[in-house]
DSSP file (Angstrom, degrees, kcal/mol; ACC not computed):
  #  RESIDUE AA STRUCTURE BP1 BP2  ACC     N-H-->O    O-->H-N    N-H-->O    O-->H-N    TCO  KAPPA ALPHA  PHI   PSI    X-CA   Y-CA   Z-CA
    1    1 A M    >         0   0    0      0, 0.0     3,-0.8     0, 0.0     4,-0.3   0.000 360.0 360.0 360.0 146.0 -138.8  138.1  279.4
    2    2 A L  G >   +     0   0    0      1,-0.2     3,-0.6    12,-0.2    13,-0.1   0.851 360.0  55.7 -65.1 -36.4 -139.3  139.9  276.1
    3    3 A H  G >  S+     0   0    0      1,-0.2     3,-0.7     8,-0.1    -1,-0.2   0.455  79.4  88.5 -85.8  -1.0 -136.0  139.1  274.5
    4    4 A E  G <  S+     0   0    0     -3,-0.8    -1,-0.2     1,-0.2    -2,-0.1   0.825  97.8  29.4 -70.0 -31.4 -135.9  135.3  274.7
    5    5 A K  G <  S+     0   0    0     -3,-0.6    -1,-0.2    -4,-0.3     2,-0.2   0.099  98.4 100.2-119.1  23.5 -137.6  134.6  271.3
    6    6 A K  S <  S-     0   0    0     -3,-0.7    57,-0.0     1,-0.2    61,-0.0  -0.620  76.4 -91.1-107.6 166.3 -136.7  137.5  269.1
    7    7 A G     >  -     0   0    0     -2,-0.2     4,-2.8     1,-0.1     5,-0.2  -0.106  54.0 -89.1 -63.5 172.8 -134.2  138.1  266.4
    8    8 A K  H  > S+     0   0    0      1,-0.2     4,-1.8     2,-0.2     5,-0.1   0.917 126.7  39.3 -56.0 -51.4 -130.8  139.4  267.3
    9    9 A W  H  > S+     0   0    0      1,-0.2     4,-2.3     2,-0.2    -1,-0.2   0.883 115.7  52.4 -70.0 -35.9 -131.6  143.2  267.1
   10   10 A Q  H  > S+     0   0    0      1,-0.2     4,-2.7     2,-0.2    -1,-0.2   0.886 107.9  52.1 -66.4 -36.6 -135.1  142.7  268.6
   11   11 A G  H  X S+     0   0    0     -4,-2.8     4,-2.4     2,-0.2    -1,-0.2   0.911 109.5  49.1 -63.2 -42.1 -133.5  140.9  271.5
   12   12 A A  H  X S+     0   0    0     -4,-1.8     4,-2.0    -5,-0.2    -2,-0.2   0.909 112.9  47.2 -64.2 -41.8 -131.1  143.8  272.1
   13   13 A V  H  X S+     0   0    0     -4,-2.3     4,-2.5     2,-0.2    -2,-0.2   0.915 111.7  51.2 -65.6 -42.3 -133.9  146.3  271.9
   14   14 A S  H  X S+     0   0    0     -4,-2.7     4,-2.5     1,-0.2    -2,-0.2   0.902 109.4  50.1 -62.0 -41.5 -136.0  144.2  274.3
   15   15 A Q  H  X S+     0   0    0     -4,-2.4     4,-2.8     1,-0.2    -1,-0.2   0.907 110.7  49.9 -63.3 -40.7 -133.2  144.0  276.8
   16   16 A D  H  X S+     0   0    0     -4,-2.0     4,-2.4     2,-0.2     6,-0.2   0.902 110.0  50.5 -64.4 -41.5 -132.7  147.8  276.6
   17   17 A I  H  X>S+     0   0    0     -4,-2.5     5,-2.4     2,-0.2     4,-0.7   0.928 114.0  44.4 -61.5 -45.6 -136.5  148.3  277.2
   18   18 A E  H ><5S+     0   0    0     -4,-2.5     3,-0.7     3,-0.2    -2,-0.2   0.918 112.6  51.8 -64.8 -43.8 -136.4  146.0  280.2
   19   19 A K  H 3<5S+     0   0    0     -4,-2.8    -2,-0.2     1,-0.3    -1,-0.2   0.894 112.9  44.3 -61.0 -42.1 -133.2  147.6  281.6
   20   20 A K  H 3<5S-     0   0    0     -4,-2.4    -1,-0.3    -5,-0.2    -2,-0.2   0.564 112.7-118.6 -82.1  -8.1 -134.6  151.1  281.3
   21   21 A G  T <<5S+     0   0    0     -4,-0.7    -3,-0.2    -3,-0.7    -4,-0.1   0.759  76.8 125.5  78.6  25.0 -137.9  150.1  282.8
   22   22 A H    > < +     0   0    0     -5,-2.4     3,-1.9    -6,-0.2     4,-0.4   0.412  29.2 128.9 -94.7   0.9 -139.9  151.1  279.7
   23   23 A E  T 3  S+     0   0    0     -6,-0.7    -9,-0.0     1,-0.3    -5,-0.0  -0.364  77.9  11.4 -61.7 128.1 -141.6  147.7  279.3
   24   24 A G  T 3> S+     0   0    0     -2,-0.1     4,-2.1     4,-0.0    -1,-0.3   0.398  88.0 119.6  89.0  -2.5 -145.4  148.1  279.0
   25   25 A I  H <> S+     0   0    0     -3,-1.9     4,-2.1     1,-0.2     5,-0.1   0.917  77.1  46.7 -62.6 -43.4 -145.4  151.8  278.6
   26   26 A F  H  > S+     0   0    0     -4,-0.4     4,-2.6     1,-0.2    -1,-0.2   0.922 111.8  49.2 -67.8 -42.6 -147.1  151.7  275.1
   27   27 A S  H  > S+     0   0    0      1,-0.2     4,-2.0     2,-0.2    -1,-0.2   0.879 111.7  50.2 -65.4 -35.0 -149.7  149.2  276.2
   28   28 A K  H  X S+     0   0    0     -4,-2.1     4,-2.2     2,-0.2    -1,-0.2   0.892 109.4  51.6 -67.2 -38.7 -150.6  151.3  279.2
   29   29 A W  H  X S+     0   0    0     -4,-2.1     4,-1.5     2,-0.2    -2,-0.2   0.928 108.1  52.4 -61.8 -44.6 -150.8  154.4  276.9
   30   30 A C  H  <>S+     0   0    0     -4,-2.6     5,-2.4     1,-0.2     3,-0.3   0.920 109.8  48.2 -57.2 -45.0 -153.2  152.5  274.7
   31   31 A E  H ><5S+     0   0    0     -4,-2.0     3,-1.5     1,-0.2    -1,-0.2   0.886 108.5  53.5 -65.6 -38.9 -155.4  151.6  277.7
   32   32 A R  H 3<5S+     0   0    0     -4,-2.2    -1,-0.2     1,-0.3    -2,-0.2   0.781 104.8  56.7 -65.7 -25.3 -155.4  155.2  278.9
   33   33 A Q  T 3<5S-     0   0    0     -4,-1.5    -1,-0.3    -3,-0.3    -2,-0.2   0.465 127.8-100.4 -83.6  -1.7 -156.6  156.2  275.4
   34   34 A G  T < 5S+     0   0    0     -3,-1.5    -3,-0.2     1,-0.3     2,-0.2   0.553  80.3 130.7  96.8   9.5 -159.6  153.9  275.8
   35   35 A H      < -     0   0    0     -5,-2.4     2,-1.1    -6,-0.2    -1,-0.3  -0.571  67.0-118.3 -92.5 159.5 -158.3  150.9  273.8
   36   36 A T  S    S-     0   0    0     -2,-0.2     2,-0.2     1,-0.1    -5,-0.1  -0.362  76.3 -64.9 -91.5  54.9 -158.3  147.3  275.0
   37   37 A G  S    S-     0   0    0     -2,-1.1     2,-0.9   -10,-0.2     5,-0.2  -0.583 100.0 -14.0  96.9-162.3 -154.6  147.1  274.8
   38   38 A V  S    S+     0   0    0     -2,-0.2     2,-0.3    -3,-0.1   -11,-0.1  -0.675  83.4 138.5 -81.7 108.2 -152.4  147.3  271.7
   39   39 A N     >  -     0   0    0     -2,-0.9     4,-2.3    33,-0.0     3,-0.3  -0.803  69.0 -85.7-138.0 179.6 -154.6  146.9  268.7
   40   40 A Q  H  > S+     0   0    0     -2,-0.3     4,-2.6     1,-0.2     5,-0.2   0.870 125.1  55.7 -61.7 -37.3 -154.9  148.5  265.3
   41   41 A A  H  > S+     0   0    0      1,-0.2     4,-2.1     2,-0.2    -1,-0.2   0.896 109.8  46.6 -62.3 -38.9 -157.0  151.4  266.6
   42   42 A C  H  > S+     0   0    0     -3,-0.3     4,-2.6     2,-0.2    -2,-0.2   0.902 110.3  52.6 -68.9 -41.2 -154.3  152.2  269.2
   43   43 A I  H  X S+     0   0    0     -4,-2.3     4,-2.0     1,-0.2    -2,-0.2   0.936 111.1  47.8 -58.2 -46.4 -151.6  152.0  266.5
   44   44 A D  H  X S+     0   0    0     -4,-2.6     4,-1.7     1,-0.2    -2,-0.2   0.909 112.0  49.3 -61.2 -43.7 -153.5  154.4  264.4
   45   45 A A  H  X S+     0   0    0     -4,-2.1     4,-2.0     1,-0.2    -1,-0.2   0.881 109.2  52.6 -64.0 -38.7 -154.1  156.8  267.3
   46   46 A A  H  X S+     0   0    0     -4,-2.6     4,-1.2     1,-0.2     8,-0.3   0.880 106.5  52.8 -66.6 -38.0 -150.4  156.7  268.2
   47   47 A Y  H  < S+     0   0    0     -4,-2.0    -1,-0.2     1,-0.2    -2,-0.2   0.884 111.3  47.1 -64.1 -37.3 -149.4  157.6  264.6
   48   48 A E  H  < S+     0   0    0     -4,-1.7    -2,-0.2     1,-0.2    -1,-0.2   0.841 107.1  57.6 -71.0 -32.9 -151.7  160.6  264.8
   49   49 A A  H  < S-     0   0    0     -4,-2.0    -1,-0.2     1,-0.2    -2,-0.2   0.760  98.4-153.6 -70.0 -24.6 -150.3  161.6  268.3
   50   50 A G    >X  +     0   0    0     -4,-1.2     4,-1.8    -3,-0.2     3,-0.8  -0.399  42.0  39.9  84.4-163.2 -146.8  161.8  266.9
   51   51 A A  T 34 S+     0   0    0      1,-0.3    -4,-0.0     2,-0.2     0, 0.0  -0.331 115.9   9.2 -66.6 144.4 -143.5  161.4  268.7
   52   52 A P  T 3> S+     0   0    0      0, 0.0     4,-2.0     0, 0.0    -1,-0.3  -0.979 129.0  53.1 -88.4  -0.6 -142.8  159.4  270.8
   53   53 A W  H <> S+     0   0    0     -3,-0.8     4,-2.5     1,-0.2    -2,-0.2   0.836 103.8  57.5 -68.8 -32.4 -145.9  157.4  270.4
   54   54 A R  H  X S+     0   0    0     -4,-1.8     4,-2.2    -8,-0.3    -1,-0.2   0.927 109.0  46.1 -61.8 -43.8 -145.5  156.9  266.7
   55   55 A Q  H  > S+     0   0    0      1,-0.2     4,-2.2     2,-0.2    -2,-0.2   0.897 112.7  49.6 -66.3 -40.1 -142.1  155.3  267.2
   56   56 A R  H  X S+     0   0    0     -4,-2.0     4,-2.2     2,-0.2    -1,-0.2   0.880 110.6  50.7 -67.2 -36.6 -143.4  153.1  270.0
   57   57 A A  H  X S+     0   0    0     -4,-2.5     4,-2.3     2,-0.2    -2,-0.2   0.912 108.9  51.4 -65.3 -42.2 -146.3  152.0  267.8
   58   58 A S  H  X S+     0   0    0     -4,-2.2     4,-2.3     1,-0.2    -2,-0.2   0.911 110.8  48.2 -61.3 -42.7 -144.0  151.2  264.9
   59   59 A L  H  X S+     0   0    0     -4,-2.2     4,-2.8     1,-0.2    -1,-0.2   0.893 109.3  53.3 -64.9 -39.5 -141.8  149.1  267.3
   60   60 A A  H  X S+     0   0    0     -4,-2.2     4,-2.5     2,-0.2    -2,-0.2   0.898 109.5  48.7 -62.5 -40.0 -145.0  147.3  268.6
   61   61 A V  H  X S+     0   0    0     -4,-2.3     4,-2.4     2,-0.2     5,-0.3   0.938 112.0  48.9 -64.3 -46.3 -146.0  146.4  265.0
   62   62 A T  H  X S+     0   0    0     -4,-2.3     4,-2.2     1,-0.2    -2,-0.2   0.926 113.6  46.1 -59.6 -46.3 -142.5  145.1  264.3
   63   63 A F  H  X S+     0   0    0     -4,-2.8     4,-1.9     2,-0.2     6,-0.3   0.916 112.4  50.3 -63.9 -43.1 -142.4  143.0  267.4
   64   64 A S  H  <>S+     0   0    0     -4,-2.5     5,-1.6     1,-0.2     6,-0.8   0.898 114.3  43.8 -65.6 -39.1 -145.9  141.6  266.9
   65   65 A Q  H  <5S+     0   0    0     -4,-2.4     3,-0.3     3,-0.2    -1,-0.2   0.858 111.4  55.4 -72.4 -34.0 -145.2  140.6  263.3
   66   66 A G  H  <5S+     0   0    0     -4,-2.2    -2,-0.2    -5,-0.3    -1,-0.2   0.846 115.5  36.1 -67.7 -34.9 -141.8  139.2  264.2
   67   67 A K  T  <5S-     0   0    0     -4,-1.9    -1,-0.2    -5,-0.1    -2,-0.2   0.412 110.2-117.2-100.2   2.6 -143.2  136.8  266.9
   68   68 A G  T   5S+     0   0    0     -4,-0.5    -3,-0.2    -3,-0.3    -4,-0.1   0.675  75.2 128.6  75.5  16.2 -146.4  136.0  265.0
   69   69 A G  S   <S+     0   0    0     -5,-1.6    -4,-0.2    -6,-0.3    -5,-0.1   0.925  81.5   1.2 -74.2 -46.0 -148.5  137.5  267.7
   70   70 A A    >   +     0   0    0     -6,-0.8     3,-2.3    -9,-0.2    -1,-0.2  -0.564  60.7 172.6-145.3  74.8 -150.7  139.9  265.7
   71   71 A P  T 3  S+     0   0    0      0, 0.0    -1,-0.1     0, 0.0    -6,-0.1   0.665  76.6  70.6 -62.3 -13.3 -150.1  139.8  262.0
   72   72 A S  T 3  S+     0   0    0     -3,-0.1     2,-0.2    -8,-0.1    -7,-0.0   0.655  75.9  99.6 -78.1 -13.6 -153.1  142.0  261.4
   73   73 A L    <   +     0   0    0     -3,-2.3     2,-0.3   -12,-0.1    -3,-0.1  -0.541  51.9 165.7 -72.5 135.8 -151.3  145.0  263.0
   74   74 A S        -     0   0    0     -2,-0.2    -2,-0.0   -34,-0.0   -13,-0.0  -0.976  41.4 -99.5-147.2 160.6 -149.8  147.3  260.4
   75   75 A R        -     0   0    0     -2,-0.3     3,-0.1     1,-0.1   -31,-0.1  -0.662  44.1-121.7 -79.9 132.2 -148.4  150.8  260.1
   76   76 A P        -     0   0    0      0, 0.0     2,-0.2     0, 0.0    -1,-0.1  -0.341  32.4 -94.1 -71.0 156.7 -150.9  153.3  258.8
   77   77 A E        -     0   0    0      1,-0.0     0, 0.0    -2,-0.0     0, 0.0  -0.493  35.9-146.8 -67.3 135.6 -150.3  155.3  255.6
   78   78 A I        -     0   0    0     -2,-0.2     3,-0.1    -3,-0.1    -1,-0.0  -0.933  19.1-122.1-106.8 121.1 -148.7  158.6  256.4
   79   79 A P        -     0   0    0      0, 0.0     2,-0.2     0, 0.0     0, 0.0  -0.328  30.9-109.1 -63.0 141.8 -149.8  161.3  253.9
   80   80 A E        -     0   0    0      1,-0.1     2,-0.3     2,-0.0     0, 0.0  -0.466  30.3-119.1 -70.9 140.4 -146.9  163.0  252.1
   81   81 A K              0   0    0     -2,-0.2    -1,-0.1     1,-0.1    -3,-0.0  -0.597 360.0 360.0 -79.3 140.5 -146.1  166.5  253.1
   82   82 A K              0   0    0     -2,-0.3    -1,-0.1     0, 0.0    -2,-0.0   0.428 360.0 360.0 -97.4 360.0 -146.4  169.1  250.3
């Protein structure tokens, strides 16, 4: 289960994801986009795609850094709107 080794808020979010049946949606999206799972290229593509993929990518980065899974994942710079 996703929520067993996470911080308090991450556990609550993980439980909600599992309860709603959304577990794995982002990784499946990454694969449909031609990526080999959730990697930096997929995170970057999701940020360019916008909502809801940007939010899911941000959560994936937070989870990966929180559990030590992929510390190389990071949120891309978003240019400021003028």
